[in-house]
C-alpha positions in Angstrom: -46.7 105.3 39.3 -44.5 104.2 36.5 -46.4 101.7 34.2 -45.9 98.6 34.1 -44.9 97.2 31.2 -44.9 93.5 30.2 -42.2 93.0 27.4 -42.5 89.4 26.8 -46.1 89.2 26.4 -45.6 92.1 24.3 -42.8 89.9 22.5 -45.6 86.9 22.1 -48.0 89.8 20.5 -45.7 91.4 17.8 -44.7 87.7 16.7 -48.4 86.6 16.6 -48.5 90.0 13.8 -44.9 89.0 12.0 -46.4 85.2 11.8 -49.9 86.2 10.6 -48.2 89.2 7.9 -45.9 86.4 7.2 -48.5 83.3 6.9 -50.4 85.8 4.3 -48.1 87.8 2.2 -45.1 85.7 2.7 -41.7 86.7 5.2 -40.5 88.9 2.7 -43.2 91.1 3.3 -42.7 91.2 7.1 -41.6 94.8 7.3 -41.6 96.9 10.3 -44.5 98.5 8.5 -46.5 95.5 8.3 -46.0 93.9 11.6 -46.9 97.3 13.2 -50.2 97.9 10.9 -51.1 94.1 11.6 -50.5 94.7 15.6 -51.8 97.9 15.8 -48.7 99.4 17.2 -46.9 102.3 15.7 -43.9 101.8 14.0 -41.9 103.5 16.4 -42.8 101.0 19.1 -42.1 98.5 17.0 -38.6 100.0 16.5 -38.2 99.8 20.5 -38.8 95.8 20.0 -36.9 95.4 16.2 -34.5 98.6 15.3 -34.0 97.1 12.0 -36.0 94.3 9.9 -32.9 91.9 10.5 -33.5 91.9 14.0 -37.1 91.0 13.7 -35.7 87.8 11.4 -33.5 87.2 13.7 -36.7 87.3 16.0 -38.1 85.0 13.7 -36.0 82.7 13.8 -35.7 82.6 17.5 -39.6 82.7 17.7 -39.1 79.8 15.3 -36.4 77.6 16.9 -38.5 77.8 20.4 -41.5 76.5 18.6 -40.2 73.6 16.9 -38.2 72.4 20.3 -41.5 72.6 21.8 -43.1 70.2 19.5 -40.2 67.9 18.9 -40.2 68.0 23.0 -43.7 66.6 23.0 -43.0 63.7 20.7 -42.6 60.0 21.5 -38.8 59.9 20.4 -39.3 55.8 20.3 -40.7 53.1 18.0 -40.8 53.5 14.2 -43.3 56.1 13.9 -41.0 58.7 16.2 -38.8 59.4 12.5 -42.1 60.3 10.6 -43.0 62.6 13.7 -40.1 64.5 13.6 -39.4 64.6 10.0 -43.1 66.2 9.6 -42.7 68.7 11.9 -40.0 70.1 10.1 -41.8 70.2 7.0 -44.2 72.6 5.7 -47.0 70.6 6.0 -49.0 73.7 7.3 -49.9 77.3 7.6 -47.3 77.6 10.5 -44.5 75.0 9.6 -44.5 76.4 6.4 -43.9 79.9 7.2 -40.7 78.2 9.7 -39.5 77.1 6.4 -40.0 80.1 5.2 -38.1 81.7 7.8 -35.4 78.6 7.3 -35.3 79.8 3.5 -34.5 83.7 4.2 -32.1 82.6 6.7 -30.4 80.2 5.0 -30.1 83.0 2.0 -29.1 85.9 4.6 -26.4 83.8 6.7 -24.0 83.6 3.7 -23.5 87.5 4.4 -24.2 88.0 8.0 -22.2 86.5 10.4 -24.6 86.8 13.0 -27.2 85.1 11.3 -24.5 82.1 10.3 -24.4 81.6 13.9 -27.7 81.3 14.2 -28.0 79.0 11.1 -25.6 76.5 12.7 -27.7 76.5 15.4 -30.9 75.4 13.4 -29.3 72.9 11.5 -27.7 71.5 14.6 -31.6 71.6 16.1 -32.3 69.2 13.3 -29.6 66.8 13.0 -30.1 66.2 16.4 -33.7 65.5 16.4 -33.2 63.1 13.7 -30.3 61.4 15.2 -32.1 61.2 18.7 -34.5 59.2 16.0 -32.5 57.2 14.0 -30.3 55.9 17.3 -33.7 55.2 19.2 -35.0 53.4 16.1 -31.3 51.8 15.1 -31.7 50.5 19.1 -34.7 48.6 18.5 -34.1 47.1 15.4 -31.1 45.5 16.9 -33.0 44.3 19.9 -36.1 42.9 17.8 -32.8 41.5 15.8 -31.6 39.5 18.7 -34.7 38.7 19.7 -35.4 36.8 16.8 -31.6 35.3 16.5 -32.3 33.9 19.9 -35.3 32.5 18.8 -34.0 31.1 15.8 -31.0 29.3 17.3 -33.1 27.7 20.4 -36.2 26.5 18.3 -36.0 22.6 18.1 -34.4 22.3 15.7 -32.6 25.6 15.5 -33.2 27.1 12.5 -30.1 28.8 12.5 -26.6 27.9 12.9 -24.0 29.7 15.3 -22.5 30.6 11.9 -25.3 31.5 10.2 -26.3 33.8 13.6 -23.1 35.7 12.9 -23.4 36.3 9.6 -26.8 37.7 9.9 -25.2 39.6 12.8 -22.2 41.0 11.1 -24.4 42.1 8.4 -26.7 43.8 10.7 -23.4 46.0 12.7 -22.7 46.5 8.7 -25.5 48.3 7.7 -25.5 50.1 10.8 -21.9 51.4 10.3 -23.3 53.0 6.7 
């Protein structure tokens, strides 16, 4: 009877070993040999999954992208604290995010000469832009809503605190800020 091998489970195990090596010694120290030693596998078995260090780097990048997407996806995406939460997920504020940042940095450097890595770098940069844009857009919507509520209250107060011309000036100023 053929032996069943759970390749996805093995890849997760290797990802954990790769992350441990990178966390303790830096991503540059994560070689086929060092990750094999950390995982308890032979270098030959590891080469089945990663024929080269470049393949291992792509795996690390893909793993980091998945981790960041999962964390950002679990965040609140509205409200004033949302932008900070998203940005903090992209900064090296703990060991895991430090390694992810190091992966991004190595990717940025190596993508200059490797077309496959260049495509992955564009994907990572797009992930960052999309995450930030979504939160900023949500904050702009909240800010505009709050501004409108305030303008309405000021306009219907007895006596009105703002004239229609003043309301239009404030609205124009806010819209001008949003377009910058």
